[in-house]
C-alpha positions as CSV (number, residue, x, y, z in Angstrom):
1,X,-1.5,91.4,54.4
2,X,-4.4,93.2,56.4
3,X,-3.9,90.8,59.4
4,X,0.0,91.8,59.3
5,X,-1.1,95.4,59.4
6,X,-3.7,94.8,62.1
7,X,-1.1,92.9,64.2
8,X,1.2,95.8,64.0
9,X,-1.3,98.2,65.1
10,X,-2.2,96.1,68.2
11,X,1.6,95.8,69.3
12,X,1.9,99.6,69.0
13,X,-1.2,99.8,71.3
14,X,0.2,97.7,73.6
15,X,3.3,99.5,73.7
16,X,1.4,102.6,74.3
17,X,-0.7,101.3,77.1
18,X,2.4,100.1,79.1
19,X,3.9,103.6,78.8
20,X,0.8,105.1,80.1
21,X,0.0,102.6,82.9
22,X,3.6,102.7,84.4
23,X,3.4,104.0,87.7
24,X,6.7,102.8,89.2
25,X,8.1,106.3,89.0
26,X,6.8,109.8,89.7
27,X,4.6,111.3,86.7
28,X,6.6,114.0,85.0
29,X,4.9,116.5,83.2
30,X,5.8,119.7,80.9
31,X,6.4,119.8,77.2
32,X,9.6,118.2,75.8
33,X,10.7,119.3,72.6
34,X,13.4,118.9,70.3
35,X,15.4,118.2,66.9
36,X,17.4,115.8,65.2
37,X,18.9,115.3,61.8
38,X,21.7,113.1,59.9
39,X,22.5,110.8,57.3
40,X,19.8,108.4,55.4
41,X,20.3,105.1,53.4
42,X,17.7,103.8,51.0
43,X,17.9,100.2,50.5
44,X,16.5,97.7,48.0
45,X,17.7,94.3,46.8
46,X,19.2,94.6,43.6
47,X,20.0,98.2,43.5
48,X,22.8,100.4,45.1
49,X,22.2,102.3,48.4
50,X,21.1,106.0,48.2
51,X,22.8,108.0,50.7
52,X,20.7,111.2,51.5
53,X,19.7,113.1,54.6
54,X,16.6,113.8,57.1
55,X,15.5,116.3,59.7
56,X,13.0,115.9,62.0
57,X,11.1,118.3,64.9
58,X,9.4,116.3,67.8
59,X,7.5,116.7,71.0
60,X,7.3,113.9,73.9
61,X,5.2,113.6,77.0
62,X,2.7,111.6,78.6
63,X,4.6,109.2,80.6
64,X,7.2,109.3,83.5
65,X,11.0,110.1,83.4
66,X,11.8,106.8,81.3
67,X,8.4,106.4,79.5
68,X,7.0,108.9,77.1
69,X,4.8,109.2,74.0
70,X,6.2,111.1,71.0
71,X,4.6,112.9,67.8
72,X,7.0,114.2,65.1
73,X,7.1,115.8,61.7
74,X,9.9,115.5,59.3
75,X,11.4,115.6,56.2
76,X,13.0,112.3,54.7
77,X,15.0,111.8,51.2
78,X,14.0,108.3,50.5
79,X,14.4,106.4,47.2
80,X,16.6,103.9,45.7
81,X,19.7,103.8,43.1
82,X,18.8,101.6,40.1
83,X,22.0,99.8,38.8
84,X,22.1,99.9,34.7
85,X,24.4,98.2,32.5
86,X,25.4,100.2,29.4
87,X,25.0,98.2,26.3
88,X,28.6,97.4,24.7
89,X,30.2,95.3,21.9
90,X,32.9,94.9,24.1
91,X,33.1,91.7,26.8
92,X,33.5,94.4,29.3
93,X,30.1,95.7,31.0
94,X,30.3,98.7,33.5
95,X,27.2,99.2,35.6
96,X,26.3,102.8,36.7
97,X,23.8,103.8,39.3
98,X,21.0,106.6,38.6
99,X,19.6,108.0,41.8
100,X,15.7,107.8,42.2
101,X,14.8,110.3,45.1
102,X,11.4,111.1,46.6
103,X,11.4,114.1,48.9
104,X,8.9,112.9,51.7
105,X,7.4,114.9,54.5
106,X,6.4,112.4,57.6
107,X,4.1,112.8,60.5
108,X,4.6,110.1,63.1
109,X,3.3,108.9,66.5
110,X,5.1,106.3,69.0
111,X,6.5,105.5,72.4
112,X,10.1,105.5,73.7
113,X,11.4,103.3,76.8
114,X,14.2,104.4,78.5
115,X,16.8,102.7,80.7
116,X,20.0,103.4,83.1
117,X,23.3,102.4,81.4
118,X,26.1,104.5,83.3
119,X,25.3,107.5,85.4
120,X,25.6,109.8,82.7
121,X,24.0,107.6,80.0
122,X,20.8,106.3,79.4
123,X,19.9,103.8,76.3
124,X,16.2,103.8,74.6
125,X,14.1,102.1,72.3
126,X,11.3,103.3,70.2
127,X,8.4,102.1,68.0
128,X,6.2,104.2,66.1
129,X,3.8,104.3,63.1
130,X,4.4,107.0,60.3
131,X,2.5,108.4,57.3
132,X,4.1,110.4,54.6
133,X,3.6,112.7,51.5
134,X,5.8,112.9,48.5
135,X,6.2,116.4,47.8
136,X,8.8,116.0,45.1
137,X,10.6,113.5,43.2
138,X,13.3,113.8,40.4
139,X,11.6,111.5,38.4
140,X,10.7,112.5,34.9
141,X,6.9,113.1,33.6
142,X,6.0,110.5,31.2
143,X,3.9,111.9,28.0
144,X,2.2,108.7,26.9
145,X,1.3,111.0,23.8
146,X,4.6,111.9,23.0
147,X,6.6,108.8,21.2
148,X,9.7,111.1,20.6
149,X,10.2,111.2,24.6
150,X,11.4,107.6,24.6
151,X,14.8,109.1,22.7
152,X,15.1,111.6,25.4
153,X,14.5,110.2,28.8
154,X,17.7,108.5,30.5
155,X,15.6,106.8,33.1
156,X,13.1,103.9,33.2
157,X,10.9,105.2,36.1
158,X,8.3,108.3,35.5
159,X,6.8,110.4,38.3
160,X,3.3,109.5,36.6
161,X,3.5,106.3,38.7
162,X,4.6,107.5,42.2
163,X,2.2,106.9,45.0
164,X,2.0,110.4,47.1
165,X,0.7,109.0,50.1
166,X,2.5,106.3,52.1
167,X,2.6,104.6,55.6
168,X,5.0,102.7,57.4
169,X,6.7,102.3,60.9
170,X,9.9,103.1,62.8
171,X,11.8,101.0,65.1
172,X,14.7,101.9,66.6
173,X,17.1,103.0,69.6
174,X,19.8,105.3,70.8
175,X,21.6,106.7,73.8
176,X,21.3,109.9,75.5
177,X,23.3,112.3,77.8
178,X,22.3,115.3,79.7
179,X,24.0,118.4,79.4
180,X,22.0,119.8,81.9
181,X,18.9,119.0,83.9
182,X,16.8,120.4,81.1
183,X,18.9,119.8,77.9
184,X,19.6,116.4,76.7
185,X,21.6,115.2,73.7
186,X,21.2,112.0,71.9
187,X,22.5,109.5,69.1
188,X,19.7,107.7,67.5
189,X,19.5,104.8,64.8
190,X,16.3,103.9,63.2
191,X,15.0,101.5,60.6
192,X,11.9,102.7,58.6
193,X,10.2,100.5,56.5
194,X,7.0,101.2,54.3
195,X,4.0,99.3,54.1
196,X,2.5,100.8,50.9
197,X,4.1,101.0,47.5
198,X,6.3,104.3,46.8
199,X,6.3,103.4,43.1
200,X,3.9,101.0,41.5
201,X,4.8,100.7,37.8
202,X,7.7,100.9,35.3
203,X,8.3,101.6,31.7
204,X,10.3,98.5,30.0
205,X,12.7,98.6,27.6
206,X,16.0,100.6,26.7
207,X,16.6,104.0,26.1
208,X,18.0,104.2,22.4
209,X,19.9,107.3,22.6
210,X,22.2,106.2,25.5
211,X,22.2,102.4,24.9
212,X,21.3,101.9,28.8
213,X,19.3,98.8,29.6
214,X,16.6,99.2,31.7
215,X,16.0,97.7,35.1
216,X,12.7,96.0,35.6
217,X,10.4,97.2,38.3
218,X,7.1,95.7,37.3
219,X,5.8,95.3,40.6
220,X,7.0,98.6,42.1
221,X,8.9,99.0,45.3
222,X,8.5,100.0,49.1
223,X,10.8,102.2,50.9
224,X,13.3,101.0,53.3
225,X,15.3,103.5,55.0
226,X,18.1,103.3,57.5
227,X,18.5,106.6,59.6
228,X,21.4,107.9,61.9
229,X,20.6,111.3,64.1
230,X,22.2,113.5,66.1
231,X,19.4,115.3,68.1
232,X,19.0,117.8,71.2
233,X,15.7,117.9,73.3
234,X,14.7,120.7,75.8
235,X,12.6,119.7,79.0
236,X,10.1,122.1,80.7
237,X,9.9,120.0,83.8
238,X,7.0,119.8,86.1
239,X,7.0,116.8,88.7
240,X,3.7,115.7,90.3
241,X,4.1,114.3,93.6
């Protein structure tokens, strides 16, 4: 696992170096900044997709017109929707999903590379590393000293076992179209896997008051999110001849 993380950091370093060393175009300075937001989908095998949303503010710079580095801070509602099967004496079983949502604040760094698509459109890809802090979750708190609590909780995941700090990467791409020389709109798609566990332990068994059979997450899970964003970027453009 350590070798895999080291390899990913090396790949990111190579991408950043290639951006900074690109000299086939005039260097372009001036701060670029903007916002993007849109829907998110959390995924994990054996669960239903969790549909939520995200919002990100970013700055770009440090390259030429088609290559740049970026830094971003954002909000992401991540998580999963475990499927449960209510206990029943009839042969018909109906599964239900109970969302487990983690409200995360992210800080990310990476690179972006653009290519001409048409006269008015460019396409690009991006690669970055990301750290996140879980500010809030909808999971209940488990008081291990209160045996009656097991009769009241309709969820088998508890906030006690949420990992607050996590990290992962972003891989994505998109299309952008200028509205003017200094204002650009874009549509972006990202895949954001985590390398660390968001949740590491689960309570096993059933909840007697509802008859819901528990899903078992003995080893915990890592976030995997798909995000679609609409955004706008502003550019205070300075060209160095």
